[in-house]
C-alpha positions as CSV (number, residue, x, y, z in Angstrom):
1,M,-83.9,-22.5,4.3
2,P,-80.7,-22.5,2.6
3,Y,-77.4,-22.0,4.7
4,P,-75.5,-18.8,4.2
5,T,-72.3,-19.0,2.2
6,F,-69.1,-17.3,3.0
7,S,-66.2,-16.6,0.7
8,R,-62.9,-17.9,1.6
9,R,-59.9,-15.6,1.7
10,Q,-56.7,-17.2,0.7
11,S,-53.9,-16.7,3.0
12,G,-50.1,-17.0,2.6
13,F,-48.1,-16.7,-0.5
14,T,-48.7,-18.3,-4.0
15,L,-46.2,-20.5,-5.7
16,I,-45.4,-17.6,-8.1
17,E,-45.0,-15.2,-5.4
18,I,-42.6,-17.5,-3.6
19,A,-40.7,-18.0,-6.9
20,I,-40.2,-14.4,-7.5
21,V,-39.0,-13.8,-3.8
22,L,-36.4,-16.7,-4.4
23,V,-35.3,-15.1,-7.7
24,I,-34.8,-11.9,-6.0
25,I,-32.9,-13.4,-3.1
26,G,-30.7,-15.3,-5.7
27,L,-30.0,-12.2,-7.6
28,L,-29.0,-10.2,-4.4
29,L,-26.8,-13.0,-3.2
30,G,-25.2,-13.3,-6.6
31,G,-24.4,-9.5,-6.6
32,I,-23.0,-9.6,-3.0
33,L,-20.7,-12.6,-3.9
34,K,-19.6,-11.0,-7.3
35,G,-18.9,-7.7,-5.5
36,Q,-16.8,-9.4,-2.9
37,E,-14.8,-11.2,-5.7
38,L,-14.2,-7.8,-7.3
39,I,-12.9,-6.4,-4.0
40,N,-10.7,-9.4,-3.6
41,S,-9.3,-9.0,-7.2
42,A,-8.7,-5.4,-6.6
43,R,-6.9,-6.2,-3.4
44,V,-4.7,-8.8,-5.0
45,K,-3.8,-6.4,-7.8
46,N,-2.7,-3.7,-5.1
47,L,-0.8,-6.4,-3.2
48,A,0.9,-7.4,-6.4
49,T,1.9,-3.8,-7.2
50,D,4.0,-3.7,-4.0
51,F,5.9,-6.7,-5.1
52,R,6.5,-5.2,-8.5
53,N,7.4,-1.6,-7.3
54,I,10.0,-2.3,-4.8
55,P,12.5,-3.6,-7.2
56,V,11.8,-0.6,-9.4
57,F,12.6,1.7,-6.5
58,I,15.9,-0.2,-5.7
59,Y,17.2,-0.1,-9.4
60,A,16.1,3.8,-9.7
61,Y,18.0,4.6,-6.5
62,Q,21.1,2.5,-7.6
63,D,20.9,4.2,-10.9
64,K,20.8,7.6,-9.2
65,F,23.3,7.2,-6.5
66,R,25.2,4.0,-7.1
67,A,24.1,2.7,-3.7
68,L,21.4,0.4,-2.2
69,P,18.5,2.2,-0.3
70,G,18.6,1.6,3.3
71,D,22.3,0.4,2.9
72,D,23.6,3.6,1.5
73,A,26.7,4.8,3.3
74,A,26.5,8.3,1.8
75,V,22.7,8.8,2.3
76,V,23.3,11.9,4.2
77,A,24.9,13.7,1.4
78,H,22.8,12.0,-1.3
79,T,19.3,12.6,0.3
80,G,19.7,14.1,3.7
81,G,18.5,10.8,5.0
82,T,19.4,8.8,8.1
83,L,22.6,6.5,8.3
84,A,21.9,3.1,9.5
85,T,23.9,2.5,12.6
86,T,22.4,-0.7,14.2
87,G,23.8,-4.2,13.4
88,S,25.0,-3.3,9.8
89,T,27.7,-2.2,7.6
90,P,26.4,0.6,5.3
91,G,27.6,0.1,1.7
92,D,28.1,-3.6,1.8
93,G,25.2,-4.4,-0.5
94,I,23.1,-6.0,2.1
95,I,19.9,-4.7,3.6
96,D,20.3,-5.7,7.3
97,G,17.4,-6.1,9.7
98,A,14.1,-7.8,9.3
99,W,11.6,-6.8,6.8
100,N,9.1,-5.6,9.5
101,S,11.8,-4.0,12.0
102,S,10.6,-1.2,14.1
103,T,14.3,-0.1,15.0
104,N,14.7,3.1,13.3
105,T,18.5,2.7,12.8
106,H,18.1,-0.6,10.9
107,E,18.7,-0.6,7.3
108,S,15.5,-2.5,6.4
109,F,13.5,0.3,8.4
110,L,15.4,3.1,6.8
111,F,14.8,1.7,3.3
112,W,11.7,3.6,3.1
113,E,13.0,6.9,4.3
114,H,15.9,6.7,1.7
115,I,13.7,6.0,-1.3
116,R,11.1,8.6,-0.3
117,K,13.7,11.4,0.2
118,A,15.1,10.5,-3.1
119,G,11.6,11.3,-4.6
120,L,11.1,7.6,-5.8
121,A,8.1,6.7,-3.6
122,P,5.3,8.6,-1.7
123,G,5.1,8.5,2.0
124,S,6.3,10.0,5.3
125,T,10.0,10.7,5.5
126,N,9.7,11.2,9.4
127,I,11.0,8.0,10.7
128,A,9.3,8.8,14.2
129,A,5.8,9.4,12.7
130,T,3.1,6.9,13.1
131,D,2.4,6.9,9.4
132,Y,5.9,6.2,8.4
133,P,5.7,2.3,8.3
134,Q,4.7,1.0,4.9
135,I,1.4,-0.8,4.7
136,N,-0.2,-2.9,2.0
137,A,-3.7,-2.9,0.7
138,V,-5.1,-5.0,3.6
139,S,-3.2,-2.7,6.2
140,G,-0.5,-5.2,6.8
141,P,3.2,-4.4,7.0
142,V,5.5,-4.3,3.8
143,G,9.2,-4.6,3.8
144,I,12.4,-5.9,2.5
145,Q,15.5,-7.8,3.8
146,S,18.5,-9.7,2.5
147,T,18.0,-12.7,4.7
148,K,16.1,-15.6,3.2
149,P,12.7,-15.7,5.1
150,F,11.8,-19.2,4.1
151,T,14.2,-22.3,4.2
152,S,12.9,-23.6,0.8
153,M,13.6,-20.4,-1.0
154,N,16.7,-20.8,-3.2
155,S,16.9,-17.5,-5.2
156,G,16.9,-13.9,-4.5
157,T,19.3,-11.1,-3.6
158,W,16.7,-9.3,-1.7
159,F,13.4,-10.6,-0.3
160,I,10.2,-8.6,-0.2
161,C,7.7,-9.7,2.5
162,S,4.0,-8.4,2.9
163,G,2.0,-9.3,6.1
164,G,-1.7,-9.8,7.0
165,I,-2.6,-11.4,3.8
166,T,-5.3,-14.1,4.0
167,G,-4.8,-17.6,2.4
168,K,-7.3,-16.9,-0.2
169,L,-5.5,-13.8,-1.3
170,A,-2.1,-15.3,-0.9
171,K,-3.0,-18.2,-3.2
172,Q,-4.4,-15.8,-5.9
173,L,-1.2,-13.7,-5.5
174,D,1.1,-16.6,-6.0
175,V,-0.8,-17.5,-9.3
176,Q,-0.6,-14.0,-10.6
177,L,3.1,-13.4,-9.7
178,D,4.6,-17.0,-9.6
179,D,3.9,-20.6,-9.9
180,G,0.6,-21.0,-8.0
181,D,2.5,-23.0,-5.2
182,T,3.0,-21.2,-2.0
183,D,5.5,-23.6,-0.8
184,A,7.9,-23.4,-3.8
185,G,9.2,-20.8,-6.4
186,S,10.3,-17.4,-5.9
187,M,7.1,-16.4,-3.9
188,Q,6.1,-18.3,-0.8
189,A,3.8,-17.7,2.2
190,G,4.0,-18.8,5.9
191,A,2.6,-17.9,9.3
192,T,5.8,-15.8,9.9
193,A,8.8,-15.0,7.5
194,N,11.0,-17.3,9.6
195,G,11.6,-21.1,8.8
196,A,9.4,-23.2,6.7
197,S,6.7,-22.0,4.2
198,A,3.3,-23.3,4.2
199,A,2.0,-25.9,1.6
200,N,-0.4,-24.7,-0.9
201,G,-3.1,-26.9,0.3
202,S,-2.6,-26.0,4.0
203,L,-3.4,-22.3,3.7
204,D,-6.7,-21.6,5.4
205,D,-8.7,-18.9,3.3
206,A,-9.5,-16.7,6.3
207,T,-6.2,-16.9,8.1
208,P,-3.6,-14.1,7.7
209,Y,-0.1,-15.0,6.4
210,V,3.2,-13.5,5.4
211,V,3.9,-13.6,1.7
212,C,7.6,-13.2,0.6
213,M,9.2,-13.0,-2.9
214,G,12.8,-13.2,-3.8
215,V,14.2,-10.5,-6.3
């Protein structure tokens, strides 16, 4: 009597099916990485715009009022803005105060009110408002000061600083606007805008830094 035969059902994936899955995963990962690079590129462009626009605001204000925004001694007559009264001498051609000052009588803090009330830049003109401080594309602070932020910086009348910028973006920004070295040239980066800048090779891609440029 012959033994009954049973058909065997194949379980699991075939090599072709596995290959198709791997290809799909590869395409998805490639798309995600490409999308992230596009986002980073857009952020770098927006960050670079801040560094390019602020000198334009300064020159436009000087052309209009023959004065330096923030330091304008006649700002009340010029724009109805606020005269700086803390630690400064308005009209001396120096923007006193730290780039990220929160003191609303510092010249560096009032810089934004002056250019906004002059119609040169968008943003709140209410110095007491929570949305008054200028922020960059990564929600970090942006500002300007006359004091050299890094000891290795040798040129610049004013220094624009932008905070909360990761090392990866800081290096890309320096390549776009300067010499690609975050420890030399007119643009440099550091943990804080006070003292020594960080060597190009020492920047951690995910750590936020302050990037400053002399103009």
